[in-house]
mmCIF file of the N, C-alpha and C atoms, coordinates in Angstrom:
data_MODEL
# 
_entry.id   MODEL 
# 
loop_
_atom_site.group_PDB 
_atom_site.id 
_atom_site.type_symbol 
_atom_site.label_atom_id 
_atom_site.label_alt_id 
_atom_site.label_comp_id 
_atom_site.label_asym_id 
_atom_site.label_entity_id 
_atom_site.label_seq_id 
_atom_site.pdbx_PDB_ins_code 
_atom_site.Cartn_x 
_atom_site.Cartn_y 
_atom_site.Cartn_z 
_atom_site.occupancy 
_atom_site.B_iso_or_equiv 
_atom_site.pdbx_formal_charge 
_atom_site.auth_seq_id 
_atom_site.auth_comp_id 
_atom_site.auth_asym_id 
_atom_site.auth_atom_id 
_atom_site.pdbx_PDB_model_num 
ATOM 1   N N  . UNK A 1 1  ? -16.232 22.431  -49.277 1.00 0.00 ? 1  UNK A N  1 
ATOM 2   C CA . UNK A 1 1  ? -15.827 21.914  -47.983 1.00 0.00 ? 1  UNK A CA 1 
ATOM 3   C C  . UNK A 1 1  ? -15.805 23.036  -46.959 1.00 0.00 ? 1  UNK A C  1 
ATOM 4   N N  . UNK A 1 2  ? -16.289 22.713  -45.802 1.00 0.00 ? 2  UNK A N  1 
ATOM 5   C CA . UNK A 1 2  ? -16.307 23.719  -44.739 1.00 0.00 ? 2  UNK A CA 1 
ATOM 6   C C  . UNK A 1 2  ? -15.014 23.625  -43.943 1.00 0.00 ? 2  UNK A C  1 
ATOM 7   N N  . UNK A 1 3  ? -14.459 24.779  -43.691 1.00 0.00 ? 3  UNK A N  1 
ATOM 8   C CA . UNK A 1 3  ? -13.254 24.813  -42.865 1.00 0.00 ? 3  UNK A CA 1 
ATOM 9   C C  . UNK A 1 3  ? -13.655 25.007  -41.413 1.00 0.00 ? 3  UNK A C  1 
ATOM 10  N N  . UNK A 1 4  ? -12.870 24.400  -40.555 1.00 0.00 ? 4  UNK A N  1 
ATOM 11  C CA . UNK A 1 4  ? -13.125 24.585  -39.125 1.00 0.00 ? 4  UNK A CA 1 
ATOM 12  C C  . UNK A 1 4  ? -12.338 25.796  -38.657 1.00 0.00 ? 4  UNK A C  1 
ATOM 13  N N  . UNK A 1 5  ? -13.048 26.697  -38.018 1.00 0.00 ? 5  UNK A N  1 
ATOM 14  C CA . UNK A 1 5  ? -12.391 27.912  -37.543 1.00 0.00 ? 5  UNK A CA 1 
ATOM 15  C C  . UNK A 1 5  ? -11.604 27.617  -36.279 1.00 0.00 ? 5  UNK A C  1 
ATOM 16  N N  . UNK A 1 6  ? -12.202 26.829  -35.381 1.00 0.00 ? 6  UNK A N  1 
ATOM 17  C CA . UNK A 1 6  ? -11.512 26.465  -34.149 1.00 0.00 ? 6  UNK A CA 1 
ATOM 18  C C  . UNK A 1 6  ? -10.971 25.051  -34.289 1.00 0.00 ? 6  UNK A C  1 
ATOM 19  N N  . UNK A 1 7  ? -9.810  24.793  -33.716 1.00 0.00 ? 7  UNK A N  1 
ATOM 20  C CA . UNK A 1 7  ? -9.277  23.428  -33.766 1.00 0.00 ? 7  UNK A CA 1 
ATOM 21  C C  . UNK A 1 7  ? -10.159 22.491  -32.940 1.00 0.00 ? 7  UNK A C  1 
ATOM 22  N N  . UNK A 1 8  ? -10.177 21.246  -33.345 1.00 0.00 ? 8  UNK A N  1 
ATOM 23  C CA . UNK A 1 8  ? -10.967 20.243  -32.630 1.00 0.00 ? 8  UNK A CA 1 
ATOM 24  C C  . UNK A 1 8  ? -10.295 19.958  -31.301 1.00 0.00 ? 8  UNK A C  1 
ATOM 25  N N  . UNK A 1 9  ? -11.073 20.047  -30.230 1.00 0.00 ? 9  UNK A N  1 
ATOM 26  C CA . UNK A 1 9  ? -10.525 19.771  -28.895 1.00 0.00 ? 9  UNK A CA 1 
ATOM 27  C C  . UNK A 1 9  ? -10.603 18.285  -28.622 1.00 0.00 ? 9  UNK A C  1 
ATOM 28  N N  . UNK A 1 10 ? -9.545  17.782  -28.042 1.00 0.00 ? 10 UNK A N  1 
ATOM 29  C CA . UNK A 1 10 ? -9.565  16.392  -27.611 1.00 0.00 ? 10 UNK A CA 1 
ATOM 30  C C  . UNK A 1 10 ? -10.181 16.336  -26.222 1.00 0.00 ? 10 UNK A C  1 
ATOM 31  N N  . UNK A 1 11 ? -10.757 15.215  -25.882 1.00 0.00 ? 11 UNK A N  1 
ATOM 32  C CA . UNK A 1 11 ? -11.403 15.077  -24.577 1.00 0.00 ? 11 UNK A CA 1 
ATOM 33  C C  . UNK A 1 11 ? -10.407 14.628  -23.514 1.00 0.00 ? 11 UNK A C  1 
ATOM 34  N N  . UNK A 1 12 ? -9.303  15.309  -23.428 1.00 0.00 ? 12 UNK A N  1 
ATOM 35  C CA . UNK A 1 12 ? -8.309  15.015  -22.401 1.00 0.00 ? 12 UNK A CA 1 
ATOM 36  C C  . UNK A 1 12 ? -8.522  15.972  -21.232 1.00 0.00 ? 12 UNK A C  1 
ATOM 37  N N  . UNK A 1 13 ? -8.338  15.464  -20.001 1.00 0.00 ? 13 UNK A N  1 
ATOM 38  C CA . UNK A 1 13 ? -8.418  16.374  -18.857 1.00 0.00 ? 13 UNK A CA 1 
ATOM 39  C C  . UNK A 1 13 ? -7.252  17.357  -18.882 1.00 0.00 ? 13 UNK A C  1 
ATOM 40  N N  . UNK A 1 14 ? -7.421  18.440  -18.169 1.00 0.00 ? 14 UNK A N  1 
ATOM 41  C CA . UNK A 1 14 ? -6.366  19.448  -18.138 1.00 0.00 ? 14 UNK A CA 1 
ATOM 42  C C  . UNK A 1 14 ? -5.133  18.900  -17.429 1.00 0.00 ? 14 UNK A C  1 
ATOM 43  N N  . UNK A 1 15 ? -4.044  19.604  -17.619 1.00 0.00 ? 15 UNK A N  1 
ATOM 44  C CA . UNK A 1 15 ? -2.779  19.191  -17.003 1.00 0.00 ? 15 UNK A CA 1 
ATOM 45  C C  . UNK A 1 15 ? -2.876  19.212  -15.482 1.00 0.00 ? 15 UNK A C  1 
ATOM 46  N N  . UNK A 1 16 ? -3.618  20.156  -14.928 1.00 0.00 ? 16 UNK A N  1 
ATOM 47  C CA . UNK A 1 16 ? -3.784  20.240  -13.470 1.00 0.00 ? 16 UNK A CA 1 
ATOM 48  C C  . UNK A 1 16 ? -4.525  19.014  -12.958 1.00 0.00 ? 16 UNK A C  1 
ATOM 49  N N  . UNK A 1 17 ? -5.599  18.628  -13.652 1.00 0.00 ? 17 UNK A N  1 
ATOM 50  C CA . UNK A 1 17 ? -6.355  17.447  -13.219 1.00 0.00 ? 17 UNK A CA 1 
ATOM 51  C C  . UNK A 1 17 ? -5.519  16.188  -13.343 1.00 0.00 ? 17 UNK A C  1 
ATOM 52  N N  . UNK A 1 18 ? -4.758  16.074  -14.409 1.00 0.00 ? 18 UNK A N  1 
ATOM 53  C CA . UNK A 1 18 ? -3.911  14.888  -14.574 1.00 0.00 ? 18 UNK A CA 1 
ATOM 54  C C  . UNK A 1 18 ? -2.821  14.847  -13.512 1.00 0.00 ? 18 UNK A C  1 
ATOM 55  N N  . UNK A 1 19 ? -2.239  15.992  -13.182 1.00 0.00 ? 19 UNK A N  1 
ATOM 56  C CA . UNK A 1 19 ? -1.213  16.038  -12.130 1.00 0.00 ? 19 UNK A CA 1 
ATOM 57  C C  . UNK A 1 19 ? -1.809  15.665  -10.779 1.00 0.00 ? 19 UNK A C  1 
ATOM 58  N N  . UNK A 1 20 ? -3.005  16.177  -10.516 1.00 0.00 ? 20 UNK A N  1 
ATOM 59  C CA . UNK A 1 20 ? -3.676  15.840  -9.256  1.00 0.00 ? 20 UNK A CA 1 
ATOM 60  C C  . UNK A 1 20 ? -3.976  14.348  -9.194  1.00 0.00 ? 20 UNK A C  1 
ATOM 61  N N  . UNK A 1 21 ? -4.373  13.751  -10.318 1.00 0.00 ? 21 UNK A N  1 
ATOM 62  C CA . UNK A 1 21 ? -4.644  12.317  -10.363 1.00 0.00 ? 21 UNK A CA 1 
ATOM 63  C C  . UNK A 1 21 ? -3.378  11.514  -10.074 1.00 0.00 ? 21 UNK A C  1 
ATOM 64  N N  . UNK A 1 22 ? -2.255  11.965  -10.581 1.00 0.00 ? 22 UNK A N  1 
ATOM 65  C CA . UNK A 1 22 ? -0.981  11.282  -10.311 1.00 0.00 ? 22 UNK A CA 1 
ATOM 66  C C  . UNK A 1 22 ? -0.647  11.369  -8.828  1.00 0.00 ? 22 UNK A C  1 
ATOM 67  N N  . UNK A 1 23 ? -0.854  12.539  -8.228  1.00 0.00 ? 23 UNK A N  1 
ATOM 68  C CA . UNK A 1 23 ? -0.582  12.702  -6.800  1.00 0.00 ? 23 UNK A CA 1 
ATOM 69  C C  . UNK A 1 23 ? -1.490  11.794  -5.975  1.00 0.00 ? 23 UNK A C  1 
ATOM 70  N N  . UNK A 1 24 ? -2.767  11.723  -6.334  1.00 0.00 ? 24 UNK A N  1 
ATOM 71  C CA . UNK A 1 24 ? -3.708  10.858  -5.616  1.00 0.00 ? 24 UNK A CA 1 
ATOM 72  C C  . UNK A 1 24 ? -3.272  9.392   -5.726  1.00 0.00 ? 24 UNK A C  1 
ATOM 73  N N  . UNK A 1 25 ? -2.886  8.971   -6.921  1.00 0.00 ? 25 UNK A N  1 
ATOM 74  C CA . UNK A 1 25 ? -2.430  7.591   -7.093  1.00 0.00 ? 25 UNK A CA 1 
ATOM 75  C C  . UNK A 1 25 ? -1.181  7.294   -6.264  1.00 0.00 ? 25 UNK A C  1 
ATOM 76  N N  . UNK A 1 26 ? -0.262  8.252   -6.181  1.00 0.00 ? 26 UNK A N  1 
ATOM 77  C CA . UNK A 1 26 ? 0.946   8.050   -5.379  1.00 0.00 ? 26 UNK A CA 1 
ATOM 78  C C  . UNK A 1 26 ? 0.606   7.939   -3.892  1.00 0.00 ? 26 UNK A C  1 
ATOM 79  N N  . UNK A 1 27 ? -0.331  8.748   -3.425  1.00 0.00 ? 27 UNK A N  1 
ATOM 80  C CA . UNK A 1 27 ? -0.739  8.681   -2.022  1.00 0.00 ? 27 UNK A CA 1 
ATOM 81  C C  . UNK A 1 27 ? -1.404  7.336   -1.731  1.00 0.00 ? 27 UNK A C  1 
ATOM 82  N N  . UNK A 1 28 ? -2.284  6.891   -2.633  1.00 0.00 ? 28 UNK A N  1 
ATOM 83  C CA . UNK A 1 28 ? -2.948  5.598   -2.449  1.00 0.00 ? 28 UNK A CA 1 
ATOM 84  C C  . UNK A 1 28 ? -1.917  4.469   -2.452  1.00 0.00 ? 28 UNK A C  1 
ATOM 85  N N  . UNK A 1 29 ? -0.950  4.540   -3.344  1.00 0.00 ? 29 UNK A N  1 
ATOM 86  C CA . UNK A 1 29 ? 0.096   3.517   -3.391  1.00 0.00 ? 29 UNK A CA 1 
ATOM 87  C C  . UNK A 1 29 ? 0.906   3.506   -2.099  1.00 0.00 ? 29 UNK A C  1 
ATOM 88  N N  . UNK A 1 30 ? 1.256   4.676   -1.587  1.00 0.00 ? 30 UNK A N  1 
ATOM 89  C CA . UNK A 1 30 ? 2.024   4.750   -0.343  1.00 0.00 ? 30 UNK A CA 1 
ATOM 90  C C  . UNK A 1 30 ? 1.230   4.162   0.823   1.00 0.00 ? 30 UNK A C  1 
ATOM 91  N N  . UNK A 1 31 ? -0.064  4.472   0.890   1.00 0.00 ? 31 UNK A N  1 
ATOM 92  C CA . UNK A 1 31 ? -0.897  3.925   1.962   1.00 0.00 ? 31 UNK A CA 1 
ATOM 93  C C  . UNK A 1 31 ? -1.039  2.410   1.841   1.00 0.00 ? 31 UNK A C  1 
ATOM 94  N N  . UNK A 1 32 ? -1.166  1.914   0.625   1.00 0.00 ? 32 UNK A N  1 
ATOM 95  C CA . UNK A 1 32 ? -1.287  0.469   0.418   1.00 0.00 ? 32 UNK A CA 1 
ATOM 96  C C  . UNK A 1 32 ? -0.002  -0.246  0.846   1.00 0.00 ? 32 UNK A C  1 
ATOM 97  N N  . UNK A 1 33 ? 1.141   0.311   0.473   1.00 0.00 ? 33 UNK A N  1 
ATOM 98  C CA . UNK A 1 33 ? 2.418   -0.287  0.881   1.00 0.00 ? 33 UNK A CA 1 
ATOM 99  C C  . UNK A 1 33 ? 2.550   -0.255  2.395   1.00 0.00 ? 33 UNK A C  1 
ATOM 100 N N  . UNK A 1 34 ? 2.171   0.850   3.015   1.00 0.00 ? 34 UNK A N  1 
ATOM 101 C CA . UNK A 1 34 ? 2.230   0.972   4.468   1.00 0.00 ? 34 UNK A CA 1 
ATOM 102 C C  . UNK A 1 34 ? 1.320   -0.066  5.134   1.00 0.00 ? 34 UNK A C  1 
ATOM 103 N N  . UNK A 1 35 ? 0.154   -0.256  4.582   1.00 0.00 ? 35 UNK A N  1 
ATOM 104 C CA . UNK A 1 35 ? -0.789  -1.242  5.122   1.00 0.00 ? 35 UNK A CA 1 
ATOM 105 C C  . UNK A 1 35 ? -0.237  -2.660  5.003   1.00 0.00 ? 35 UNK A C  1 
ATOM 106 N N  . UNK A 1 36 ? 0.320   -2.992  3.851   1.00 0.00 ? 36 UNK A N  1 
ATOM 107 C CA . UNK A 1 36 ? 0.879   -4.335  3.649   1.00 0.00 ? 36 UNK A CA 1 
ATOM 108 C C  . UNK A 1 36 ? 2.049   -4.578  4.592   1.00 0.00 ? 36 UNK A C  1 
ATOM 109 N N  . UNK A 1 37 ? 2.914   -3.596  4.745   1.00 0.00 ? 37 UNK A N  1 
ATOM 110 C CA . UNK A 1 37 ? 4.050   -3.738  5.667   1.00 0.00 ? 37 UNK A CA 1 
ATOM 111 C C  . UNK A 1 37 ? 3.543   -3.906  7.094   1.00 0.00 ? 37 UNK A C  1 
ATOM 112 N N  . UNK A 1 38 ? 2.496   -3.179  7.468   1.00 0.00 ? 38 UNK A N  1 
ATOM 113 C CA . UNK A 1 38 ? 1.925   -3.318  8.807   1.00 0.00 ? 38 UNK A CA 1 
ATOM 114 C C  . UNK A 1 38 ? 1.348   -4.702  9.052   1.00 0.00 ? 38 UNK A C  1 
ATOM 115 N N  . UNK A 1 39 ? 0.662   -5.251  8.059   1.00 0.00 ? 39 UNK A N  1 
ATOM 116 C CA . UNK A 1 39 ? 0.095   -6.598  8.198   1.00 0.00 ? 39 UNK A CA 1 
ATOM 117 C C  . UNK A 1 39 ? 1.207   -7.631  8.332   1.00 0.00 ? 39 UNK A C  1 
ATOM 118 N N  . UNK A 1 40 ? 2.236   -7.517  7.507   1.00 0.00 ? 40 UNK A N  1 
ATOM 119 C CA . UNK A 1 40 ? 3.362   -8.458  7.587   1.00 0.00 ? 40 UNK A CA 1 
ATOM 120 C C  . UNK A 1 40 ? 4.060   -8.345  8.936   1.00 0.00 ? 40 UNK A C  1 
ATOM 121 N N  . UNK A 1 41 ? 4.263   -7.132  9.422   1.00 0.00 ? 41 UNK A N  1 
ATOM 122 C CA . UNK A 1 41 ? 4.897   -6.934  10.726  1.00 0.00 ? 41 UNK A CA 1 
ATOM 123 C C  . UNK A 1 41 ? 4.057   -7.543  11.839  1.00 0.00 ? 41 UNK A C  1 
ATOM 124 N N  . UNK A 1 42 ? 2.742   -7.366  11.776  1.00 0.00 ? 42 UNK A N  1 
ATOM 125 C CA . UNK A 1 42 ? 1.853   -7.939  12.782  1.00 0.00 ? 42 UNK A CA 1 
ATOM 126 C C  . UNK A 1 42 ? 1.955   -9.461  12.796  1.00 0.00 ? 42 UNK A C  1 
ATOM 127 N N  . UNK A 1 43 ? 1.970   -10.068 11.629  1.00 0.00 ? 43 UNK A N  1 
ATOM 128 C CA . UNK A 1 43 ? 2.080   -11.526 11.542  1.00 0.00 ? 43 UNK A CA 1 
ATOM 129 C C  . UNK A 1 43 ? 3.409   -11.994 12.125  1.00 0.00 ? 43 UNK A C  1 
ATOM 130 N N  . UNK A 1 44 ? 4.491   -11.301 11.798  1.00 0.00 ? 44 UNK A N  1 
ATOM 131 C CA . UNK A 1 44 ? 5.810   -11.697 12.305  1.00 0.00 ? 44 UNK A CA 1 
ATOM 132 C C  . UNK A 1 44 ? 5.914   -11.522 13.821  1.00 0.00 ? 44 UNK A C  1 
ATOM 133 N N  . UNK A 1 45 ? 5.341   -10.460 14.350  1.00 0.00 ? 45 UNK A N  1 
ATOM 134 C CA . UNK A 1 45 ? 5.360   -10.250 15.802  1.00 0.00 ? 45 UNK A CA 1 
ATOM 135 C C  . UNK A 1 45 ? 4.546   -11.349 16.490  1.00 0.00 ? 45 UNK A C  1 
ATOM 136 N N  . UNK A 1 46 ? 3.388   -11.680 15.942  1.00 0.00 ? 46 UNK A N  1 
ATOM 137 C CA . UNK A 1 46 ? 2.570   -12.752 16.504  1.00 0.00 ? 46 UNK A CA 1 
ATOM 138 C C  . UNK A 1 46 ? 3.330   -14.078 16.475  1.00 0.00 ? 46 UNK A C  1 
ATOM 139 N N  . UNK A 1 47 ? 4.014   -14.374 15.377  1.00 0.00 ? 47 UNK A N  1 
ATOM 140 C CA . UNK A 1 47 ? 4.805   -15.609 15.275  1.00 0.00 ? 47 UNK A CA 1 
ATOM 141 C C  . UNK A 1 47 ? 5.943   -15.611 16.295  1.00 0.00 ? 47 UNK A C  1 
ATOM 142 N N  . UNK A 1 48 ? 6.573   -14.472 16.519  1.00 0.00 ? 48 UNK A N  1 
ATOM 143 C CA . UNK A 1 48 ? 7.658   -14.388 17.492  1.00 0.00 ? 48 UNK A CA 1 
ATOM 144 C C  . UNK A 1 48 ? 7.128   -14.612 18.906  1.00 0.00 ? 48 UNK A C  1 
ATOM 145 N N  . UNK A 1 49 ? 5.969   -14.061 19.225  1.00 0.00 ? 49 UNK A N  1 
ATOM 146 C CA . UNK A 1 49 ? 5.373   -14.266 20.553  1.00 0.00 ? 49 UNK A CA 1 
ATOM 147 C C  . UNK A 1 49 ? 5.048   -15.740 20.768  1.00 0.00 ? 49 UNK A C  1 
ATOM 148 N N  . UNK A 1 50 ? 4.476   -16.376 19.754  1.00 0.00 ? 50 UNK A N  1 
ATOM 149 C CA . UNK A 1 50 ? 4.157   -17.807 19.860  1.00 0.00 ? 50 UNK A CA 1 
ATOM 150 C C  . UNK A 1 50 ? 5.439   -18.611 20.047  1.00 0.00 ? 50 UNK A C  1 
ATOM 151 N N  . UNK A 1 51 ? 6.492   -18.272 19.302  1.00 0.00 ? 51 UNK A N  1 
ATOM 152 C CA . UNK A 1 51 ? 7.758   -18.989 19.432  1.00 0.00 ? 51 UNK A CA 1 
ATOM 153 C C  . UNK A 1 51 ? 8.352   -18.821 20.830  1.00 0.00 ? 51 UNK A C  1 
ATOM 154 N N  . UNK A 1 52 ? 8.262   -17.639 21.404  1.00 0.00 ? 52 UNK A N  1 
ATOM 155 C CA . UNK A 1 52 ? 8.782   -17.413 22.753  1.00 0.00 ? 52 UNK A CA 1 
ATOM 156 C C  . UNK A 1 52 ? 7.983   -18.219 23.777  1.00 0.00 ? 52 UNK A C  1 
ATOM 157 N N  . UNK A 1 53 ? 6.663   -18.265 23.625  1.00 0.00 ? 53 UNK A N  1 
ATOM 158 C CA . UNK A 1 53 ? 5.842   -19.040 24.555  1.00 0.00 ? 53 UNK A CA 1 
ATOM 159 C C  . UNK A 1 53 ? 6.163   -20.527 24.447  1.00 0.00 ? 53 UNK A C  1 
ATOM 160 N N  . UNK A 1 54 ? 6.281   -21.028 23.224  1.00 0.00 ? 54 UNK A N  1 
ATOM 161 C CA . UNK A 1 54 ? 6.615   -22.444 23.029  1.00 0.00 ? 54 UNK A CA 1 
ATOM 162 C C  . UNK A 1 54 ? 7.992   -22.752 23.602  1.00 0.00 ? 54 UNK A C  1 
ATOM 163 N N  . UNK A 1 55 ? 8.956   -21.873 23.394  1.00 0.00 ? 55 UNK A N  1 
ATOM 164 C CA . UNK A 1 55 ? 10.303  -22.087 23.929  1.00 0.00 ? 55 UNK A CA 1 
ATOM 165 C C  . UNK A 1 55 ? 10.291  -22.065 25.458  1.00 0.00 ? 55 UNK A C  1 
ATOM 166 N N  . UNK A 1 56 ? 9.516   -21.168 26.053  1.00 0.00 ? 56 UNK A N  1 
ATOM 167 C CA . UNK A 1 56 ? 9.445   -21.106 27.516  1.00 0.00 ? 56 UNK A CA 1 
ATOM 168 C C  . UNK A 1 56 ? 8.784   -22.358 28.076  1.00 0.00 ? 56 UNK A C  1 
ATOM 169 N N  . UNK A 1 57 ? 7.729   -22.830 27.435  1.00 0.00 ? 57 UNK A N  1 
ATOM 170 C CA . UNK A 1 57 ? 7.088   -24.078 27.893  1.00 0.00 ? 57 UNK A CA 1 
ATOM 171 C C  . UNK A 1 57 ? 8.032   -25.274 27.750  1.00 0.00 ? 57 UNK A C  1 
ATOM 172 N N  . UNK A 1 58 ? 8.748   -25.333 26.646  1.00 0.00 ? 58 UNK A N  1 
ATOM 173 C CA . UNK A 1 58 ? 9.702   -26.432 26.463  1.00 0.00 ? 58 UNK A CA 1 
ATOM 174 C C  . UNK A 1 58 ? 10.801  -26.381 27.517  1.00 0.00 ? 58 UNK A C  1 
ATOM 175 N N  . UNK A 1 59 ? 11.344  -25.173 27.791  1.00 0.00 ? 59 UNK A N  1 
ATOM 176 C CA . UNK A 1 59 ? 12.411  -25.025 28.768  1.00 0.00 ? 59 UNK A CA 1 
ATOM 177 C C  . UNK A 1 59 ? 11.911  -25.405 30.166  1.00 0.00 ? 59 UNK A C  1 
ATOM 178 N N  . UNK A 1 60 ? 10.694  -24.977 30.515  1.00 0.00 ? 60 UNK A N  1 
ATOM 179 C CA . UNK A 1 60 ? 10.132  -25.307 31.828  1.00 0.00 ? 60 UNK A CA 1 
ATOM 180 C C  . UNK A 1 60 ? 9.907   -26.814 31.942  1.00 0.00 ? 60 UNK A C  1 
ATOM 181 N N  . UNK A 1 61 ? 9.432   -27.451 30.886  1.00 0.00 ? 61 UNK A N  1 
ATOM 182 C CA . UNK A 1 61 ? 9.197   -28.895 30.912  1.00 0.00 ? 61 UNK A CA 1 
ATOM 183 C C  . UNK A 1 61 ? 10.521  -29.643 31.042  1.00 0.00 ? 61 UNK A C  1 
ATOM 184 N N  . UNK A 1 62 ? 11.547  -29.137 30.353  1.00 0.00 ? 62 UNK A N  1 
ATOM 185 C CA . UNK A 1 62 ? 12.859  -29.814 30.405  1.00 0.00 ? 62 UNK A CA 1 
ATOM 186 C C  . UNK A 1 62 ? 13.507  -29.677 31.780  1.00 0.00 ? 62 UNK A C  1 
ATOM 187 N N  . UNK A 1 63 ? 13.398  -28.517 32.394  1.00 0.00 ? 63 UNK A N  1 
ATOM 188 C CA . UNK A 1 63 ? 14.038  -28.291 33.679  1.00 0.00 ? 63 UNK A CA 1 
ATOM 189 C C  . UNK A 1 63 ? 13.293  -28.936 34.845  1.00 0.00 ? 63 UNK A C  1 
ATOM 190 N N  . UNK A 1 64 ? 11.981  -28.962 34.787  1.00 0.00 ? 64 UNK A N  1 
ATOM 191 C CA . UNK A 1 64 ? 11.210  -29.448 35.934  1.00 0.00 ? 64 UNK A CA 1 
ATOM 192 C C  . UNK A 1 64 ? 10.636  -30.758 35.628  1.00 0.00 ? 64 UNK A C  1 
# 
């Protein structure tokens, strides 16, 4: 039987590459959350503007 002089290397990326990958994933997650919050805020602001316009039209119709 032949002995292996060097240990068998696993095909894992280095710790630096894995740490960098974690940082990249965290940045992408933060941007995605920021984007989703921005879209929800935009929808809510648009709904509030529509509600104010409808309320103003109703008030004007009721008074005049």
